[in-house]
N, C-alpha and C positions, 0 to 999 in steps of 0.2 A: 699342279701347274700343267698347262697344255704344252705338248712337245711336238717336234716334227723330226723327220728323218734327215740325217746329215747328207752332204753331197756324195759321200762314199756309197750310200745305198744300203749300208748294213742296218739290219733291223735292231741290233743291240746298241748301235752308235746313235744316241739321241741327243739333240741339243735343244735348249730353251727356245721357244717360239719368239721371234723378233717382235718387240713391242712396236705397235703402230704409232707413227708420229702424230702428235696432237696438232690439229689444224686450227690456227688462231685467226679470227676474222676481225677486221677493223671497220667500224662505221663512225661517222661523225656528223655534227650538225649543230644548229642553234637550239633546237628542241624547245622553242618558245611556245607557251601554252600547250604543253604536250597533250596530244589527242590520239585517238585510235589509229590514225593514219601513220603517225610516227611509230606507234607500237607494232603495226602490221609490217612496216619496213624492217624493224628490228627482228621481228619473228622470222621473216624471210632471210634476213642476214644470218641469223643463227643456224639456219638449215644448210648453209654453205660450209660449216665447219663444226668444231667441237666447243670452242670458247669464243664468246663475243665480247670484244672490248669496244666501248663507245666513247669517243672523244666529244666533249661538249665545249663550245666556244664561250669565251668570257663576254661580259657585258660590253667591254671596250671593243672587242673584235666584231661583235654583232652590230653595234652602233656604227662602226666605221664602214662596214660593207653592206649592211642591210637596212639600218635604221634602228630606232630605240626599241629594245625588247619590252614585252609586257611583264615578264617575270624577271627577277634578279638571277644572276648566275647561280647563286647558292640554291635558290628554289628550283632552277632547272636541273642542277646536278642531282638534287634529291629526288625529283620526279623520275628522271631516267633510271636511277638506281632501283626504283620501285617496280620497273617493268620486268616481268618475270623471265624474259629471255636474255636479259643483260647479265653478264658475269662480272664485268668490271667497268667502272667509269673513270675516264681520264679527264681531269679538270683543266680548263684553260688550254684546250687543244687549238693548234694553229688553224686559221681559216682555210688556207691552202694546204691540202694534204700532201705531205712529202714522203719520199722513200726513207728518209732519216727517222721520221715518226713511226713508220711501219716497223723498221728494224729495231728501234729503241724498245718497242713493246713486243717484239717477237712475232709480229703478225705476218702472215703469208701474203695477204692481199686485202684490198679495200672493197667494200660493197656499198653501192648507192642506188637510189631509185632511178628510173628512166626519165626523170625531169632534169632540167639544167640548173646548176648552181654557179653563180659568177661572183667575182670580187667587185669592189666599187668601180673599178675601171673596165669591167666586162670580161675579165679573164676567167676561163673555166677553172674552178677550184680543184678539179681532179686531173688536170692535164699532165702533171708529172707522173702520177701512178698509171695513167692510161698509156703514156708513152713507154713506160717500163713493163707494160702488160701485166700489171699487178692490180687490176681493176675488174670488178664484176658488177653486173646490174641485176636489180630486182624490180618488180613491178610496183609503181606508185599506186597508192590506194585512191581510186577515182572518187570524186564527190566530196572531198574534204580538204581543207588547207587552213593554216593559221590565218592567212589573208581573208579567207571566207568567213571564219569565225569572228575576226575583228570587224568585218563588214556587217555581220549580223548584229553585233553589239552597238555599232555606231548608229544604226537605224532602228535597232530593236524590232526588226521585221518578223512577222509570223511565217513567212514563206518557207522557212527552213523546216517547219514541222506541220505545215497545213497548206494543202494545195486547193485554192479556191480562186479560180480565174476571175470570178466576179467581184472579189473583195478589193478594197482599197489597197490592202497590204500587197496584193499581187503586183501592183504597179511599182513597188519598190525595187523589183528585180532590175529593171532598166536603170533606175536611179543609182543603184549601187554600182552597176557596171560602168555608168558614165563617171561616177565618182572615182573609180579606179583607173579608167583608161582615157576619159575624155571623148569616148566614142559611143556608139549605140550598143544595144544589147548583144549584137552578133560579133562585136569586136572584143574578144577577151582571150586570155591565155588558156590553154587546156589544162594547165597545172594549178592555177589559182583562180579566184573569182567566185561568184555565187553559183552554187550547185546544190543538188539534193542527193544525199547518200542513200543508196539502195542496198540493204543488207541481204544476205542469203543464209540458209541453214549451214552451208559449207563454211562460210566465214565465222559463224558462231562456234562451230565445231573446232575450227582451227585455233580459236582463242580460248576455248574451254579446256580445263584440265581433264574433264571427263572421269573424275574419280568419285567414288562414294565414300562417306565417312566410315572409318573402321569401327568395329564393335567396341563399345566403351568410350568412343570419342565424345568429348564435351562440345556440343553444337551451339554456336553463337549466331544470333540473327540481328541484323540491323536493317533499317529501311530509310528511304529518302529519295530525293531527286538526283543527287550527285551530278548536277549540271556543270559543264565545263570542268571536268574532273581536275582538281587542283591540290596543292600541298595541304590545305586545310582538311580536305577529305582524306588525303593520304595519312596524315598524322592520326586522325580519328580511327581509321580502319586498322592501323598498326596497333593502337591501343586496344581496340575491340578484339582483334585476333588473339591478343595475349590473354583474353578471358577464357579461351578454350582451345580446341584442337581443329575445328572445322568452321570457317566463317561463311555464312550465307548472307548475301546482300539482296534485299528486296527493292526493286526499282518501281516507283510509281509511274502511272501512265501520264502522257502529256496533259490531258484535261485535268487530272487530279493535281499535278504540279501547278498548273495555271490557277487552280482554285485557291491554293494556299500561298502562292508566291505573287500572283497578280501580274499586271503589266502584260508583256508578251513572253513571259517565261513558259517553258524552258527554252534556252538558246539552242541546245542540242536536243534532237528528238529521241524517243525511247530507244531505238535501235542503236543510235550513235552512243548514247549513254551506256547501253549494255556492253558494247565492245570496250569502251573506255575503262569501265570497272573490271571487266574480265581480265584485262591486261595487267592488273595490279597483282603483285606476287602475294599479297596478304589474303586475297579473296579465293575461296574454294568453289563457290557456286553463286549464280545469280538467278533470282526469281524475276522474270520479265513481266511487268504489269502487276506488281504485287498490290494487294488491297491496302487502303490507307490505314484501316484498323487492324492491329495484330490480334486476330481472333483465336479462340480456343481451337478451332479446326486447324488453323495454320500452325499453331504450336505443336499440335499432335501429329499433323502430317509430316512435318520436318523434324520431329523429335527434338525440339528446341529446348536447351537447358538455360540459356541466358539471352535476354533481349537488351540491347544497348541503344542509347541515344545520347547525342552530344548536349552541349549547353545552349543550343539555339532554341528559341521559343517553339512550342508545339501548338498548332492550331487544332481546335476541337474538330471532330468528325462532323459530317453534315447534320447529324441528329443532335449535335451539341455534346456528345460524350468524349471522354479521353480515349484516343486511339490505343493507348498503352494500358488501359484499365485492366484487361485480363492478365497481362504479363505481371502487373503490379500485384494483382490479387493472388497469383500463384507464387509470388516472391521471386520472380525471375528477372525483374527489371533492374538494370544498372545504369546510372548516369555517368558518363565519361567526360572528363575535361582533358582535351588534347593539348591544351595550352596554346593552341594556334587559333588566332582570331580571324584568319583569312576566310572570306566567304565569296560566293559567286558575285554577289553585289559589289564587293570590294574590287574585284577584277574589272568589272564593268566601269566602276568609278575611275579606275586607273586609265582605262581607254578614253572615257569621256573627257577627263582632265587634260589629256594630251591628244585630243581629237585631231587637231591640225597636223601634228607630227605623224600620227598613224595614217591619216589620209594620204599624206605626202609619201610616206614609206610604201604604202600599198600601190599608189600610182606609179612610183618609180620602178618597183618590182615588176609590175605588169608591163610597163613599157620595155624594160630590159628583156623580158620573156618574149614579147611580141617581136622584137628585133631579132632574137635568136630564131624564132619560128620562121621569120622571113628569110634569114640566112640559110636555114636548113632546107627550105623550099627551093631556093635558088640553086643550092648545091645539088639537090636531087634532080632538078631540071637539067643542069649542066651534065650530070652523070648519065641520065637517060637520053639526052639529046646527042 
């Protein structure tokens, strides 16, 4: 045990070193359609202390203050628990963060991004903890929001993963912006709306565990699109991880995903999908732009012991062959039934079914944020004037 000298200064008079107090951090939110932006906020929040507690609002609270959620509260609780920086999830957390909540869970302070969150009547949901100076801010991840993703699905536009100013799809940018705000493309909130995420090597490193498999580890490989990372993916990865010690996820490129999924898939581009998967606590490593066929070279390169796939149909490779033929030949292929039938298509169907509700939700959210922006600008002018 480490020791230190007592105040008497005697070399023989030693006392146990005082244990450092654990810093407990509180974060909360809707966490609807959990994406890498949420995960990045939680990653930053964890850096403020030792333990991260995350409060997730119920369906009733979200519907009251923000509009209908895409995911159920049980789905949202499960998704947040799977983010590797989260130590504990508090279900049915109040929409307005109170000092009583922080004290109940032994949290020193609350952390939130530098965007504005308000109640249905426009009140800052963090005003109580801000007034008590128990509030800290982290940087919001630019280029992604739940509103943005819902907008992509409503119009199924390709602009989120393909920049071609001459294409018809590029014209949808203005259309989505008008749908959200009733204004032209230049009038939109900096926190939500259509944008294109630009990743960096630094961001990938921040999300990556950066560890190698230990000698003797049983290595599991899975591959796919993992678009709009959801509970169905999560349940499958949890089961796949149980097949070994080190789980590698191969992510197919956007053109490959488009070949076997059709329409305007994927909704999220390769870099967005990479960060979403890396944030999952069951995943050890990600292969960015993995080949569609699981080849002998790939199996040897990563020293793969088990190759897993779910119950979804497998499209043949471009030459008509089974992409898992080699893994099956080597006796390494395992089919996994996660018992979860949720797919990316199911989520999109939820959006389309309630299209008008989500359009209205997005529009109201954008309008509230624009009013806050105007208020902040006027306050700044008054201060500088």
